[in-house]
N, C-alpha and C positions, 0 to 999 in steps of 0.2 A: 271145643267149638263144634257144634253139629254140622254135618253136611247134608245136602239134599238127599243123598242115598240113605241116610239114617231114617228117612220117612217113607221108604219104598213100600212098606207093608201097611201103611195107614189107609183107611178107606176114604179116598179122595172123592168128593162129589164134583165131578168135572163140569157139570151143568149149573151148579149153584153160583149165582152172581151176588155181588154185594147187595143189590136191590132185593133179591129174593131173601137173602139172609136177614135183612132188616124186617121184611114182612113177616118172616117166620118167628124171629126171636124178640123183636122189639115192639112190633105193632100188634099186640094181642087183640084178637077179635077182628082184625083186618085181613083175615085169610079164610078161604073157603076150603072145606074138607075135600072138595072135589078137585082142587088144584094139584099141580104136580108136586108142590111142597105143602102138605097139610100143616096146620098149626102144631107147635110143640106142646107136649103135655106135661113135661117135667124137666128138671135140670139134667136128667139122664139122657135126654135127647141131645145128641152132639153131632155137629157137622164139621168136616175138614174141607177147606176149599182154598184156592189160590186167588189172589188179587194182585193187581199192579198198582202200586202207590206212586203217584206222580206229584206229591206235595214237595218233593225235592227233585233236583235235576242233577244227574239223570235219574229216571224212575227206578224203583226196585220191585222185586217180586216178593210177596209175603205168603207164607202158608198159615192160614188162620184156623184155629180151633174155637168153635163157638157153641155155647149152650145158652140157656135162658138167663144165666147169671153173669157171664162175661165172654169177651172175645180175647183170645190170647194169640199173639204172633209166635208161632213155633220156630220159624226160621225166616230170615230176611236175606235175600241174595241179590246181587246186582242184575239188572236186566242185561243180557248179553248184547254187545254192540251190534251184532248182525241182526238182532230182532228189533232194535230201536227204530229204524226207519219205518218198518211196517206198523209198529205200534203208534208212531207219530202220525202216519197216514190215516189210521183209523180214529185217533183221538185228538189229533192236533196238539195244541199247547195247553190244553185244559189241565188244571191241577185238581187232584182228588184221588179217589180210589175207584178202580174200574175192573171189570172182568178181563182176564187174559184173552188176547186174540187167538184165533185158531192156530196160528204159527207158534205162539208162545206155549199153548197147551200141548202141541205136538212135541216141542222141545222138552217140556217138563216131563211128559210121559216117557220120552226116550231116556232122559236122565234118571228117571225112577225105575226104568226097566218095565214100564207098564204099556209099552207101545206094541205089544203083540196082539 
């Protein structure tokens, strides 16, 4: 079973949100070349990013690998108990998939050794 540290060398896009990913990979033609995330050109364009999935309770964190053909969850980990109150303050009881809060990103970077 993989651990979070197994993905330490992956090129994580820390600013990519689920909304940006949909625009880039699923809504072809709905993206401007001048935007922060220009449209993908082929299945070779790949992004790795984290999301918080709150379709279940408690929420989980997923590392997603996405290209124009598919989105694959590389690892799913529990949202640490100490980060849950801050996430709930920012997102309430909404169910869905959302971007990690700054505190969750900081925790992930620390766990991956990318906090330097």
